N, C-alpha and C positions, 0 to 999 in steps of 0.2 A: 314448842310453840305457844302452849297455854301460859308458861312462865314468862315468855317475853311479852305477851299481851298483859299479863298482870302488872309487870314492871312498868310498862308504858303508861297503863291506867293510873298506877301509884304516883308516878311522875307527874301526870297531868293534874291529878287532884291536888298534889303538894304544891305544885306551881300556882294553881288557882287560889289555894289558901293562902299562900305567901303574898300573892297579888292583892287579894282582898285585905289581908292584915295591913299592907303597907298603905293602901288607899284610906284605910280608917284612921291612920295616923296624920299629923299635919305633914303635908307633902314637902314643904319648904321651911326651913328653919332659919330665922334671923340669927346670924352668928357674927354680926359686925363687931360687936365689943369684944367678944372672946377671940375673934380672929386678929384684933389690934388695928382695925380700920377705924379712923377718926377723921371723917372728912365731910364737908358740905361746901357746895359751891356758892361763893359769894358774887352775887350778879352786880354788874355795873348799870345802874339806873333801870334794870328790869329786863326781862324776857331772855337775852341771849347767853347760851352755854348751859352746861358744859358736857365735855365727853370724856371717855375712858378707852384706853387701848390695852389688850392683853397681849403680852410678849415676853417669852423667856430671854431676858436681855443678858443673863450670865451663863446660859447654856448648860444648866444643872438639871434639866428635865422637869422643873416645876415652874409652871407660868406665873409671871409677875404681872403687875398692873401699874400703870400710869394714869393719874387722873388730874385733869386740868382744874385750877382754882379760882379762875376769875380774877377778882379783885385780890384774893389771897394766894398764897404760895401754892404751886402745884405739889402733887405728892407722888413719889415713886415708892411702891410697895414691894419690898423683896419677899418673895415667898419662902419662907422658912422650911417648908417641907413637913410640918407637923400640925398643919391646919392654921397656922398663924402667919401673920405679916409683920414686917418691920419697915417703917418709913425711912428711906435712906436718902431722901432727897438732898440733905445739906451736905452728904458727902460724895454725892454721885457726879458733881460736874454740871448739873442741870441749873444751878443758880446763875443767872446772867447779870451783868453790870446794869443793863436796862431792865426797868420793872415793867413787864408787859402784862396787859388784861388778856389772858389766854381763853380759848374757847373749846377747840376740839383737838384730836390727836390720833395719828396713825403711826405704823411702824412697818419697815421693810429692811432688808439689807441693801442699802443703796450702792455701796461700793464693793459688794460680793467678797468680803474678807471673812465671812462665817459668823458675823455678830449683827444682831438687829439694830438698826438706827431709829431715830425717833423724829417726827415732824409734827409741829404745834402750831396750829393756827391763832391769830390774835386779831384785835380789833383796834387797840390803840395803846400808848403808854400810859401808866397810872398817873404820872405827875404832869402830863402834857396839857396845856392850855388850848392847843390847836383843835378846830373841828376834826372828826374822824374823816377818813382814815389817815393815820400817822404813825404806822408802825409796820415792820416787816414781820412775816412769818419765821418760825425759828426751825433750823435744822441742826439736831444734835447727832454727831457720829459717835458711835460707840467705839471706844479705845480696846475693847476686848479684855479689860482688867477690872470690869465692874464699875467703870466710869465712863462719863461721856465728855465731849467737848463741843462747844458752840461752833459750827462750821457754816453758819448763815452766810457770812462775808466770803469765806472761803470758796463756797459753791455758787456765788453770784446771786443770791437771794435777797441781800441786803437792800438792793435798789427797787424792789417791789413793795410800795407802802400801800396797804389794802385794809379794808374792813372783811376779814375772812371768817368763815363760819366753819363748814365741813370740808374735808379733803380726803381722797382716795388715791391708794397706790395701786399701779397695775402697769405692765409692760406693753405699752400702745404699739410700738414698732417691733416687738420680738427680737430686740438685741440682747436679751438676758439681764438688762438693767431696768429696774422699776422706775416708771414715770409717775407724775402726780397730777392729778385734777383738782383744782381748787374752787369751791364755790364762794363768791363774794357777794355781800349783800347790798353795800351802798358804795356809790362812787365818791360821794361827799355828803355829809350830814353835819349840821351844826346845830340841831335841836336837842331836846331830851328824849332818849331812847325809849322812855316809857310812854310818852305822848305819841302813840303810833296807832292810827285807824284809817279805815277807808277814805276818809275825807282827805287826809294827808296824802296817801298813796295815789289817789286819783290824779292822772296828769303828771305825775312825778317823773322828773328826768334825772333822779339820783340813783337810778338802778345801775348796777355794776357788771362789767363782763367778768367772766371766769379767768382762770390761768390754767395753761397746759404746759406743765414743765416737762420737758424731755430730758432725761438722764444722759450725759454726755460721758459715757465710759466710766461711769462712777466717780467723776471728778469735778462735775459742776452740772448745774441745771440751766435750761434756756427756755423762755416762754415762747412757745410756737402756736398759741391759740388761733391766730389770725392765719398762719401758714396752713394749718389744717383745715382751713374753711369755716372756722367759727367766728361769728360776728354779733351774736345775740347778747342782750343785757336782761337781767332779771334780779329779783330779790333771792339771790342764791343761798340754799342751805345744803350744798354739796350734792350728793347722790351715791351712785355706785359705778364701778366699772364691772361689767358683766357681759357674757357672751349669750345675749338673749336669743340669736339666731342659730346657735350651734355650728358656727363655721370655724372656730379655732382662734378667734381674735376677740379682744376686748372691746366692747361698745360702751357707750356712756349713757346713763340715765341721770338726768339732773332735776333735783328738787328745787321748786321756786316757791316762794311765799307770794301771797296775794296774787296767785295765777289768774283769778277770775277777773282782776283789774289792770293786770299788767301782762308779764310774760307767763304762760303755763309751764308745766314740766316739759322736759326735752327728752327725745329718744334719739341718739346720735349713733348711726351705724358706721363702724370702722370698714374702711374700704382697703384695708390692708391687701397687698403690698404698697398700694397708693398711699400717700401721706395726706389723707383726707377723711373727713366725717360727713355723712350725709343725714340731715334732719329728716327723720320719717315718722315723727311722733303722730302727725295728723292722720297719715295713711293707716296707722296701726292702733288709733285710738288711745295713745299714750300721751297725748298732749293734755294732761289733766289740768283743768282750771281750779286748782286748790290751793290751800296754804300747805304746800308740800314740806314737811318737817323732817321727815326721815323715810327709810325704807328697809325692808326686810326681804330676803331672797330665799326662795325655796321652791321645790317641786312638790306641792302639797299632794297633788292627785297622782303621782308616780307614773306620769306619762312620758318622761324623758325631756320635757320642756320645763324651764324655770318660770316660776310665777313670781310677782312682785306685789307686796302689801305696802301701801303708802300711809303714813300718818298725817293727820290733817285736823282742822277744827270741823267738828261734826263728824259726819260718817267717813271712815277710812276705806279707800277703794282696794280690793283685792283684784288684781288684773291678771287674769288667767290666760296663758298662752294657748292659742288654738292650733299651733303648728307653723312652720315655715311659710312666710308671706302672708299669713292671715292675721286680721285684727285681734287684739287682746279683749277680752270680755271681763267686765267688772261683775264678780259674782258675790259681792259682799252680802246683797240681801238674800240670794239663793243660799249662801252657806251660813246665814244666821248672825253675821257679824256687822250688819248695818245698825249703828247705834247713833242716833241723832240727838238724843237728850239722855241724861243720866240723872238720878235722884240721891242725894246724899242728906240724909237726916231730913227728908221732905223737901228739900230745896232743889228745884230743877236747875240744871247747869248744862252748859255746852261741854261735850267731851272735847278735850284738847290734848292730843296725842303727839308723842316725840320719838322716842326710841321704840323699836320693834325688832324682835328676833324669832325666827322659825327654828325650832329644834324638838328633837324627840327626847323629852325630858323623862318619860316614863318607860321607855325601851318597848313600845308596842309596834313599833315600824312606822307609826303615823307622825306627821309633824304637828306638834302643838304650837301655839302662837302666843308669845308674851308681848304686851303693850304697855309702856310706861306713860302714864298720863300726868299732866301737871297744868295748873291754871297759869294764865299769863300773870306775870310778876311785874309790877305791884299789885295788880288785881288779884287777891288771894282768896280762894275758896276750895274746899277739899274735892279732888276728883280721883277716885280710886283706880288703881291700875287694872288692866284686863289679863286674863289667862283664858284662852280659848282652846277647849280640848275637842278633838275631833271624834264625833260619835254618829255612826250611822248616815255618814255624809253630811253632817251639820257641825259646825263649831258652837260649842257651849261655853259661855263665860263662867268659869269656876274659881275666879280669883279668890273669893271669900273662903271656900273650903280648902283651897290649896296654901292659904297663909299669905297670899301676895297682893292683897287689896290695901296697899299702902296709900295713903291720901296726902302724901308729901308733894312737893313740886318736882315731879320726875322730869328728867331730860334724857341723857344718854344711858344705854343699857347694853350690856354684853353677856355672853354665855362662854363658859370654859369650865374645864375641871380642875378646880384649884386644888383639891385634895387627892387627885389621882385615883380615885376609887371607881372610876369607869362611867359616872354619870355626869351630866353637864348642870353645873350651878349657874348662879345669875347675879350679877351686880347691877344696880340701879344708882345713877347719879341724882341727887336731889339739890335743889336751889334753896338757899336761905331766903325767906320771904322779905320783901322791902317793907310791906305794910303788914298789919295784924290781919288775922283771918283764920288761922290754924291755932287750936288750943295746944296741940303738940307739934314739934317742928322735927319731922323725921330727917335724919341725916342720910348721907350716901349709905346704901344698905347692901350687904352680902348676904345672899340667901343660899345656905346649903341644901342640895337636893337630897331629900330622903324619901322619894316617891318611886323611885325605879324598882322594878322587881324582874325584869328580863335579863337577857344577855346583851352584849354589846361588842363593838369593835372600834378602835380609834386607828386612823390611818394619818401619819405625817409624811410629808412629801421632801425629798432632797433633790433639788434640781441640779443639773450639771450645765447645760447650755441655756436652760430657761431660768426664771426666777428661783433662787436658791431655796425658797420657802414654798415653792409651788403657787404663789398667789395668782389667782386667775384660772388655774388648771382645775380639773374635775376629778372627783372620786365617785365611782359607780360601783355599787354592791348588789349582787343578785342573791336573794335568799327567799326560799319557799315561793319561788315563782314571781317575786317582787323585784323590781328595779328601784334601788334607792340611790339618790343623787345628791352630792354636796359640791359646791363651787367654793374654793379656797378664797377667803374674804380678805380684801385689801382695804376695806373701810365700808361701813353701812350703818344701820340703826340711825341715831341722831349724833352726828360728830364724833363717831366712835369706831371701834374696829374689833371684831370677835376673835377668838383663837383661830390660828390657822391650821389646827389639827382636826381633820374630818372626823365626825362622830355619828355612829349608827347604833339605834337600838335594833335588836335582832328577835324580839319576843323570845319563844322558846327554843329557837334554833341554837344549836351548839357549834355550827360552822356556817360559813357562807360558801356558795357555789364559786364565785368569782369575785375578785376585786379588780376592777379596771381603772386604771389612771389615764385619763386623757389630758395630755400635758398641753399647754398653750402653744398652739401652732399646729396641732393635729397628730403628733405621735401618740401611740398607745402602748400601754403595758398591762398584761392580765396575769394575776396570780390565781390559782385554783385551789380550792378546798382549804380555806384559811380558817383556823379555829377561832372561835369566840373568846370574849374576855381577856383581851390583850391589845396592846398598842404596837403597831408594826410601823416601820420605816421603808418606804418604797423609794429607792434610788433611781434616778432617771438613766436610762441607758446613754452611753456617750453617743454623741452626734455621728451617724454615719454618713459616709461619703455617698452622694445621690448617684444613681445609675448613670446620669448624664456625664458627670465628671469622671466616673469610672471609665466610661467610654472614650472621654477625651484623652485620659491618661494612657489607655490602651493604644490608642491611635498614635499618639506621641511616641510610645514605645516601639511601635512597629515602624514609623517612619524613621526613628533614630537608628534602629537596627538595620533598616534597608541602607541607610547612608554609610553606616560602619562597614557592611558587606561591600558596598560600591567602591569605597575608598581602598579597602584591602585589595581588591581585585585590581585596581588601578596601580597600586604599589607592586 
C-alpha cells in the first residue's frame, strides 16, 4: 500500500513538473516557413475573405489544407507526413477555366464514394466588368486519385450567380447526403467594396437571401430556401449547422453583418421530419444585432449544451445555453472576454474579430478560445489576436505569452493536428493590406502547438447511413466525472472548416470511462474504458429495421402462411 501511494505521488509531481516546464516555453511556435506554407490572401477592394478548410483528401491519415486566395490562386497543401506540406494546386485539377475571386471553403463527401469533395464560395470573376454578383460558387468532386474535377455545372450549381461569403455542410433532411447552407452578402452592388459604412447600409435594399442546397442522392443540388420556409435577406457571413436543442437534427445559425442596421443574426430551428425551419432567434435572445463575422461552437461549461461565441466589431458575445426552451445568456462580461477597445503601441483601436475556435489546446479538459483579429482592409492598423485560457471560471487573454499575438489582418482560422502528435495546432489566414499601416506583413501562419502536457484522445467517425464523416454528429467523453462534448464541424469560424476528428484533452487520466457517439438522427453507440493517447475510429452500426416494420413483416408472414394452409386444404 505505501509503495502504491509513493508511485502515485511521484507521478503527480512529475506531471506537475512537466506541465510547468511546458508552460514556461513558448506555447505555440510559428512553423510556417519550415512547413512549406507560403500564402497570403489577396483581397479584392478590401474586407472580404478568406477561408481555409482542413480535410484528408487522399485518405492517407494526414490532414491536408485548402486555402482560398481571393485575387490570387487558391492553394492546396498536401501533408507530407513529416511536418511539411507541398502546394499541389497546379496538378490537382482545381484550376478552372474561369478565374474566380474566391472567399471561403468547406468539405464533405458529397457523393458518398469515400473521398472528401470541396465547395468554394466566390464573389465575382476577376476579369468581369459587371457589377457583383456575377459568378457561381464552385463544387469540386474528388476523383479519389489525388485529383479533383470541376462539377459545378454537372451538379446544377452554375445557374446560381451570387456574392457568397461562408458556407456550411450538414445533412438537413437526414438522408445520408450532406446539404449546404450558403451565406450571401449582396443581391447586387456596383460600388467599391472598401467604401462601406453605416450611411451606405442604412435603408439598403441590396441585402441578399441565402441558399439552401439540398443534395439529391449525391448527383445534384437544388436550392430549397423558400420551400423550407426561409424568406429573410441580410448581409450574410455564413454561420453554422448545429444541433442547439439536442433533438438529433441540425439547426441553422446565420451570421449577419450590420445586424444593428438591417437583419440581425438568425436562429432557425429544424422541424424535421417536416421540411421546414422556424425562426426562433428573438424568443431565445439569439437575434443578435451585431456585425456577425464568424462563430465558434463548444460546451465551455461542460453542462451538455452547446454554447456559441460570435465574432464582431467591438465586444464579441458568448451566448451560453441555459437548456431546452430557455433563452441563451450573453456571458462575455461575466467570463472576462468583453473587450470593447484595445491598445496597440498606445493607439486605441476597435477590436475587429473574424475567425474563432474552441479547443483544448493544453489538455487540461477545459476549452480554450482562440480569436483571429484583423482591421478592416484598406483601413489598416495592428490588432493582435486573442487566446483566452479558462482559469477559475474566467477567461484570461494570454495571446502574448502563448506566442499568438499576431498583428496581421486575420480572417479565417482552423484547428487540426497536422503532425499527428495528439495535440491541436492552429492555422490563421491573413490578408495582404491594400494600404500601408503595418511595418511587417504577416502571411497566413501555421502554429505548432508545443503547450500540451496531459493525455488526449482523438475520435474519427465512419458513418454508414448518416454522413460518412459524421458531420453534425456528436462525440461525448466521460472522464474523472466530467462530460466533454464535441460536435463534428461542417463549417464554422470565419468562412472556414475545422478538422472532423473530435479531439479531447484528458489531463492526467490514462483512460476514459465512456465514449458515446450520438449520430445525427438520434442513434447512440457507447464504448467503455478506452485508453488515452490514441486515435480511434467508431463505425456506425448498420441501420436496424424498426420494430414497426418487423411487426408488419411478421404479420405478412402469418397471413401468407394462413393462405398456404387454406389452399392446401382446399386441394
